[in-house]
N, C-alpha and C positions, 0 to 999 in steps of 0.2 A: 695213790690214794687208794683207799678200801673202804668197802662198803660199811665198816664199823664205824669209821671214820664221819661219815655222812649220814647216816641212819637218824640221828638225832637232831638234825636241822630241821626248819620248819618246812610244809609242804612246797611253799612257795619257793624257797631256796635250793630245796632237792629239785624242785622242776628246772628252774633255771640252770642248773647243774646238769643234768641228766635228759631233760627233756620229757620226763614223764613225772606222773604223781606217784606219792609212795603206795597208793593205793593200788595203781597200775603195775609199778614195780613188784609188788606183790604178788599181784595175780599173774605177770609173766613168769615169776622165780616158780610158782606153783605147777605152770605149765609145762617148764623145763625139768623141774623134779620129777614129772611124773612120766617124762618122755626117756628119762637117761636111766642107763643100767649100770649097776655099780660090778665092775669087775677087774683086777688087775690093781696097779698101784694108784693109790690116791692121787687126786689132782693137787698141783701145788696151790692153786687158787680156790675156792670154795665156790659153788653155783652163785652166790649173791656177786661175788667179784668178777666172775666171768661173765654175769649179766652187766654189771655195771660198766666193763670192759667194753663190751661191745655197745652201750647206750652211748660211751663217750665217743667211741669210734663213728656212730652215726651222727652225733649231735656235732661234735669239732671236725671231724674228717681229718682228723691227725695222722701222721704218718705212724704204721704199726711198730715201726722202730722204735720212736718215742714212747707209745704206750706200755710197749713190752718192758721198756725202760723204768717206767712209772710203776709198773706191777711185779718188776722183779723176776719176769720171764724171758724166753727167747723171742726173736720175730716170729718164728715159724708155730712156735706156741700159739702166739698170739693171733696168728692166721687162722690155724685149725679152730680156735676157742669161738672166735666171730662167725667162723661158717658154720660151725656146728649150733650155736645159738641161734642165728638165722634161719636154719634150715628147721628146728625144732618150733620156732615160733611161726614159721610158716605155714609148717604141717598142722599146726593147732586150728588154724582159719580163726582164731579169735582176736587176733591183732592184725590191723592193716599196718604193714612194715612200709618204709619209704621205697617208693619206684618212680622210673622215670615216667613223664607224662606220655600217656598213650593217645594215639588219633582218634577223634570220635569217628563213628561211621558215618560217610556220607559227606564228610567234610573235606576227605583227601582223595583226590585223583591219581591212580597210581598208574605209573607207565611202564611200559614193557621194553627193556634194554635187553637185545640180542647182542651177546660177543662172539664173533667167530673165532674160536682158538685151535682152528686146524694146524697142521703143521705146513708150512712153506719153505721150499728148498732156498739155501741161502747160495748167492751167487759169488762162486770161488773160482781162482782160477784152475785149468786141468795142470796137474802133472805130469811132467815131461821131464826126462832125462837131458835131451837134446837143448833144451833152453839155459841151462846151468854151464858156465866155464869151467873146462875142465884143466887143471895144474896138477903138477905133480908135488908131492911131498917134500922134497929136496928141495923143489924152488921155493918155497914159500919159507924153510928152515934158514937158508943162506939170507934172507932177507933181516931176518931178525938179529944176525950176529953183530 
């Protein structure tokens, strides 16, 4: 699925698919475009498709393998795109990205747990030559025959 395929949908259908309205998508696209530098080989996915890939990952939380297959890229490339887009949107401070709920101050009492991780000796038998049974090599060979 590419951005060119879904850009003509109604705003409600676009939001149902991506989780954001088309106006928010365009604002995110401007932020990402301003943060990017052009160098090297052109990317396989245009910026709009990279943002769509990231939004679909957040929305559906599909495996990156399946997203990569849908967009025709490799799994490591998919991971890099998601990480870069997340970082650029986070650094802009214009959008609130999905986060884990943080505990409110005063509601949670923290307990301190101390773990003693010092080395302690392991009890092992002493090595001594007298405790083993001595036998000649010839005696053990004759039994095998």
